[in-house]
PLY file of the C-alpha trace (Angstrom):
ply
format ascii 1.0
element vertex 379
property float x
property float y
property float z
element edge 378
property int vertex1
property int vertex2
end_header
103.23 95.57 114.84
101.32 97.24 117.70
103.61 97.55 120.71
106.66 96.73 118.59
106.74 99.66 116.16
109.44 102.33 116.34
107.12 104.73 114.47
105.03 107.39 116.21
101.35 106.52 116.51
100.12 109.74 114.85
98.40 107.88 112.01
95.38 105.63 112.45
96.96 103.01 110.22
94.91 100.24 108.68
96.18 96.64 109.05
97.02 96.43 105.34
100.45 96.84 103.79
100.35 97.74 100.12
103.40 96.45 98.27
102.62 96.84 94.56
100.48 99.02 92.32
99.62 99.47 88.67
97.10 102.00 87.43
94.04 101.80 89.69
94.98 98.42 91.17
97.13 97.65 94.22
98.12 94.46 96.02
98.89 93.89 99.67
101.54 91.71 101.37
99.24 88.69 101.00
98.77 89.37 97.26
95.16 90.46 97.76
94.03 92.82 95.00
92.23 96.09 95.66
90.82 98.90 93.56
92.47 102.06 94.87
89.83 104.79 94.98
91.92 106.87 97.37
94.75 107.71 94.93
96.96 108.32 97.96
94.32 110.93 98.97
93.94 112.65 95.59
97.64 112.39 94.73
98.00 109.73 92.02
96.64 111.69 89.06
97.78 109.04 86.58
97.49 106.06 88.89
100.25 103.87 90.25
103.54 103.52 88.34
102.49 105.25 85.14
105.14 104.49 82.48
105.44 108.15 81.50
106.25 109.24 85.05
108.69 106.37 85.52
110.47 107.43 82.35
110.61 111.11 83.41
111.98 110.22 86.85
114.54 107.75 85.54
115.79 110.18 82.91
116.16 113.04 85.38
117.78 110.81 88.02
120.67 110.23 85.63
121.20 113.97 85.03
120.72 116.01 88.22
119.01 115.45 91.56
119.51 118.60 93.58
121.30 121.95 93.30
119.17 124.22 95.56
117.36 127.38 94.56
120.57 129.42 94.59
120.77 128.72 90.86
118.46 129.49 87.97
116.25 126.69 86.63
114.91 126.64 83.09
112.81 123.60 84.06
111.08 125.49 86.89
110.43 128.39 84.51
108.89 126.06 81.93
106.61 124.33 84.45
105.53 127.66 85.95
104.52 128.92 82.50
102.40 125.83 81.95
100.68 126.22 85.32
99.69 129.86 84.79
98.83 129.50 81.09
95.25 130.50 80.20
94.68 132.01 83.66
94.94 135.52 85.13
97.80 134.26 87.34
101.37 135.00 86.33
104.01 133.77 88.82
104.80 130.53 90.67
106.77 129.41 93.69
107.59 125.73 94.21
107.71 123.90 97.53
107.22 120.33 98.78
103.65 119.89 100.04
100.18 121.34 100.39
100.79 122.58 103.92
103.94 124.36 102.75
102.04 125.89 99.83
99.29 127.16 102.13
101.83 128.47 104.63
103.54 130.41 101.82
100.19 131.69 100.54
99.29 133.06 103.98
102.72 134.70 104.33
102.43 136.22 100.87
98.95 137.64 101.54
99.89 139.11 104.92
103.09 140.67 103.66
101.46 142.09 100.53
98.35 143.52 102.19
99.92 144.66 105.44
96.83 143.20 107.14
97.04 140.11 109.33
93.39 139.12 109.78
92.27 136.14 107.65
88.75 134.71 107.25
88.43 130.95 106.84
85.51 128.52 107.02
84.11 125.78 109.22
84.99 122.21 108.13
87.92 123.49 106.05
91.34 121.83 106.07
94.53 123.65 105.10
97.33 121.66 106.79
99.07 120.92 110.07
101.70 123.64 110.42
100.91 126.31 113.02
99.57 128.79 110.47
97.59 126.22 108.50
96.18 124.65 111.69
94.97 128.10 112.68
93.37 128.47 109.25
91.68 125.06 109.42
88.04 125.09 110.52
88.15 121.82 112.48
88.87 121.84 116.21
90.16 118.25 116.23
93.21 119.37 114.23
94.09 122.05 116.80
93.52 120.28 120.12
96.47 120.11 122.51
98.86 122.43 120.68
98.35 125.58 122.71
98.05 129.11 121.30
97.98 129.18 117.51
98.97 131.88 115.07
96.54 134.81 115.01
94.46 136.23 113.63
92.01 133.88 111.94
88.23 134.14 112.10
86.33 130.99 111.11
82.74 131.36 109.93
80.13 128.95 108.50
80.70 127.82 104.92
78.21 129.03 102.29
76.72 131.57 104.72
76.54 134.90 102.89
75.22 136.88 105.85
77.93 135.56 108.20
80.59 136.70 105.73
79.07 140.15 105.28
78.92 140.54 109.07
82.68 140.11 109.57
84.08 141.63 106.37
85.68 145.07 106.64
88.90 146.98 105.87
90.83 145.10 108.56
90.62 141.78 106.70
93.74 140.87 104.76
92.52 137.74 103.04
89.75 135.20 102.65
90.98 131.60 102.33
88.76 128.80 101.11
88.46 125.53 99.26
86.03 125.58 96.34
85.17 122.03 97.41
86.03 121.08 100.98
87.70 117.69 100.57
88.43 116.68 104.15
85.38 118.46 105.53
82.68 116.51 103.68
82.98 117.19 99.92
81.11 120.45 100.39
81.00 122.66 97.28
80.79 126.44 97.34
77.39 127.64 96.13
77.15 130.14 93.26
75.55 132.66 95.62
78.37 132.35 98.14
81.02 132.61 95.45
79.43 135.82 94.23
79.30 137.22 97.77
82.95 136.36 98.40
84.01 138.15 95.23
81.84 141.18 96.00
83.27 141.46 99.52
86.84 141.12 98.27
86.28 143.83 95.67
84.57 146.19 98.13
87.21 146.01 100.89
90.30 145.17 98.79
90.53 141.78 100.49
92.86 139.23 98.93
91.39 135.88 97.91
93.40 132.70 98.53
91.95 129.51 97.07
93.34 126.25 98.40
93.49 123.99 95.34
95.68 121.36 97.01
93.03 118.67 96.61
90.81 120.19 93.91
93.51 121.33 91.48
95.29 119.61 88.58
92.09 118.42 86.84
90.72 116.58 89.88
87.40 118.38 89.31
87.60 118.25 85.50
89.35 121.58 84.81
92.93 122.63 85.57
91.72 124.40 88.72
88.35 124.16 90.45
87.97 127.94 90.76
87.62 128.05 86.97
84.14 126.55 87.39
83.05 129.49 89.56
82.88 133.29 89.36
85.83 133.55 91.77
89.03 135.26 90.69
91.70 134.39 93.28
94.80 136.48 93.90
96.67 133.39 95.10
96.14 129.65 94.77
97.96 126.74 96.39
98.70 123.39 94.73
100.19 120.02 95.69
98.84 116.44 95.75
98.01 115.67 92.10
100.68 118.04 90.78
103.42 115.45 91.28
101.35 112.36 90.56
102.90 110.74 93.66
106.19 112.64 93.84
106.29 115.33 96.58
105.83 118.84 95.19
103.70 121.88 95.98
103.27 125.28 94.39
101.83 128.74 94.93
100.50 130.69 91.96
99.73 134.40 92.18
99.03 137.44 90.03
101.67 139.86 88.79
100.94 142.26 91.66
102.74 139.93 94.08
106.04 139.65 92.22
107.90 142.20 94.35
106.30 141.04 97.63
108.41 137.89 97.79
111.80 139.41 97.06
115.14 137.70 97.78
115.28 136.36 101.34
111.55 136.74 102.01
110.70 133.06 101.63
112.58 129.90 100.75
112.82 126.13 100.74
115.76 123.77 100.43
114.10 121.04 98.41
111.22 122.90 96.76
111.27 122.63 92.99
114.15 120.18 92.91
114.92 118.70 89.47
113.35 115.31 90.21
110.05 116.82 91.35
109.92 119.29 88.48
110.57 116.55 85.91
107.73 114.38 87.22
105.29 117.29 87.66
106.02 118.50 84.12
105.18 115.04 82.78
101.90 115.09 84.76
100.90 118.53 83.48
101.80 117.74 79.88
99.35 114.84 80.07
96.43 116.02 82.23
96.14 119.58 80.85
95.34 118.26 77.37
91.72 119.14 76.43
90.94 115.54 75.46
92.14 114.25 78.82
90.09 116.82 80.76
87.03 115.95 78.68
87.56 112.29 79.58
87.70 113.12 83.30
84.41 115.02 82.99
82.86 112.12 81.07
83.97 109.57 83.67
82.65 111.81 86.43
79.21 111.97 84.82
79.21 108.22 84.30
80.30 107.56 87.91
77.71 109.89 89.45
74.89 108.48 87.34
75.88 104.91 88.20
75.91 105.72 91.92
72.58 107.52 91.77
70.98 104.63 89.89
72.42 101.82 92.00
72.33 103.20 95.55
69.25 103.71 97.72
67.76 107.23 97.58
68.80 108.01 101.16
72.38 108.42 99.99
73.29 111.71 98.33
76.06 111.85 95.73
78.08 115.08 96.01
81.18 116.63 94.47
82.60 117.39 91.04
84.93 115.65 88.62
86.61 112.71 90.32
86.34 114.27 93.76
83.05 112.69 94.73
81.35 111.76 97.96
78.48 109.64 99.20
76.69 111.44 102.03
75.28 108.81 104.37
73.28 111.34 106.37
74.71 110.07 109.65
78.19 109.38 111.12
78.62 105.86 109.77
81.07 106.42 106.91
83.97 104.76 108.75
82.17 101.42 108.98
81.44 101.46 105.24
85.04 102.33 104.40
86.12 99.29 106.41
83.58 97.01 104.72
84.66 98.26 101.29
88.28 97.44 102.11
87.28 93.91 103.10
85.63 93.63 99.68
88.65 94.88 97.75
87.87 98.61 97.41
90.01 101.24 99.13
88.19 104.43 100.17
88.61 107.32 102.62
86.19 109.39 104.66
85.42 113.08 104.35
84.21 113.78 107.85
82.04 111.30 109.77
79.11 111.25 107.33
80.71 111.10 103.90
82.52 108.37 101.95
85.06 110.03 99.66
85.74 108.66 96.18
89.10 109.67 94.68
90.06 107.27 91.88
93.00 108.08 89.60
92.03 110.43 86.77
92.79 107.51 84.43
90.12 105.25 85.95
88.20 103.14 83.43
84.45 102.62 83.21
84.90 98.94 83.99
86.74 99.88 87.21
83.98 102.34 88.06
81.42 99.59 87.50
83.35 97.25 89.79
83.52 99.90 92.52
79.81 100.71 92.22
78.94 97.01 92.52
80.96 96.77 95.74
79.41 99.95 97.11
75.91 98.76 96.26
76.60 95.52 98.12
77.68 97.23 101.34
75.27 100.20 101.29
72.03 98.30 100.66
0 1
1 2
2 3
3 4
4 5
5 6
6 7
7 8
8 9
9 10
10 11
11 12
12 13
13 14
14 15
15 16
16 17
17 18
18 19
19 20
20 21
21 22
22 23
23 24
24 25
25 26
26 27
27 28
28 29
29 30
30 31
31 32
32 33
33 34
34 35
35 36
36 37
37 38
38 39
39 40
40 41
41 42
42 43
43 44
44 45
45 46
46 47
47 48
48 49
49 50
50 51
51 52
52 53
53 54
54 55
55 56
56 57
57 58
58 59
59 60
60 61
61 62
62 63
63 64
64 65
65 66
66 67
67 68
68 69
69 70
70 71
71 72
72 73
73 74
74 75
75 76
76 77
77 78
78 79
79 80
80 81
81 82
82 83
83 84
84 85
85 86
86 87
87 88
88 89
89 90
90 91
91 92
92 93
93 94
94 95
95 96
96 97
97 98
98 99
99 100
100 101
101 102
102 103
103 104
104 105
105 106
106 107
107 108
108 109
109 110
110 111
111 112
112 113
113 114
114 115
115 116
116 117
117 118
118 119
119 120
120 121
121 122
122 123
123 124
124 125
125 126
126 127
127 128
128 129
129 130
130 131
131 132
132 133
133 134
134 135
135 136
136 137
137 138
138 139
139 140
140 141
141 142
142 143
143 144
144 145
145 146
146 147
147 148
148 149
149 150
150 151
151 152
152 153
153 154
154 155
155 156
156 157
157 158
158 159
159 160
160 161
161 162
162 163
163 164
164 165
165 166
166 167
167 168
168 169
169 170
170 171
171 172
172 173
173 174
174 175
175 176
176 177
177 178
178 179
179 180
180 181
181 182
182 183
183 184
184 185
185 186
186 187
187 188
188 189
189 190
190 191
191 192
192 193
193 194
194 195
195 196
196 197
197 198
198 199
199 200
200 201
201 202
202 203
203 204
204 205
205 206
206 207
207 208
208 209
209 210
210 211
211 212
212 213
213 214
214 215
215 216
216 217
217 218
218 219
219 220
220 221
221 222
222 223
223 224
224 225
225 226
226 227
227 228
228 229
229 230
230 231
231 232
232 233
233 234
234 235
235 236
236 237
237 238
238 239
239 240
240 241
241 242
242 243
243 244
244 245
245 246
246 247
247 248
248 249
249 250
250 251
251 252
252 253
253 254
254 255
255 256
256 257
257 258
258 259
259 260
260 261
261 262
262 263
263 264
264 265
265 266
266 267
267 268
268 269
269 270
270 271
271 272
272 273
273 274
274 275
275 276
276 277
277 278
278 279
279 280
280 281
281 282
282 283
283 284
284 285
285 286
286 287
287 288
288 289
289 290
290 291
291 292
292 293
293 294
294 295
295 296
296 297
297 298
298 299
299 300
300 301
301 302
302 303
303 304
304 305
305 306
306 307
307 308
308 309
309 310
310 311
311 312
312 313
313 314
314 315
315 316
316 317
317 318
318 319
319 320
320 321
321 322
322 323
323 324
324 325
325 326
326 327
327 328
328 329
329 330
330 331
331 332
332 333
333 334
334 335
335 336
336 337
337 338
338 339
339 340
340 341
341 342
342 343
343 344
344 345
345 346
346 347
347 348
348 349
349 350
350 351
351 352
352 353
353 354
354 355
355 356
356 357
357 358
358 359
359 360
360 361
361 362
362 363
363 364
364 365
365 366
366 367
367 368
368 369
369 370
370 371
371 372
372 373
373 374
374 375
375 376
376 377
377 378
């Protein structure tokens, strides 16, 4: 394909073409089987081709595909209520992706607060639009694109003193991931979470939590912030929300309802009937207490198996089924390649960390198979 493709070369594509999937398993064009512990990068909440999602999509495809947001939608209303249930959040906006959700969250915070200065953190990742690139704490994402949207100040993650040094009445919002997925599976410490909340309360700073990768039970609860002391004003969602169908969302408290009035923000395809039908099927399944308990159980089992089977020099990090193996040096890419050769699909989280993102439906036997492969290549 190299030299013959009509596609841009903006992805470092692997020389594997996946043609079929079922649950946690996928097969390539040569009928080689793999365990998919990428889940399309934390997207496939219920694995590949889950019968319930197929049924929801097929049923909706025979009724209505698209009408635009010029018309009321009882289905959007119903999904929004499910997403904000049992939280302090009260309103939702639907879009198509995580970058769009984060872009909308930034717009909402700036418009509501009247302040344009946003604090973000090193190693964060929020997207590839101009605003979300500016918010991202990784220079490699920004290189070559010229002046970015101001004003964003990026400080070290989990550094309480650095945050206190820059926080004042000019700051409109703080934007963070409770666990930095792309940046190394770095979790916010309890001390830092407390400091963030204290600073927000003292200076009336809005708190945006990017739950694009951590949300929708990926960490064992509906949203990762629920495992901390943080009380966000706005959260962004995507990835696992659609189980493989493109959809994103912004959730916010009641105070923001009038901020996004008619004409203030919009999207042609956001919240279209197909996406809403699939996302509703996902939420109806994964928000069940028994399902969330199973995710937490599988997480504990997976972490213990890794800690028991891998040499001590490797550190297991993360929560739920967003886990990482910290190699301590920039060699993760070589291990990801070796795992693929042995039938296990993985992704990196920065140069040092192997990221583990199986479907939330992964079985213990599949976890055992993955751990055996990892043990073989890491020892």
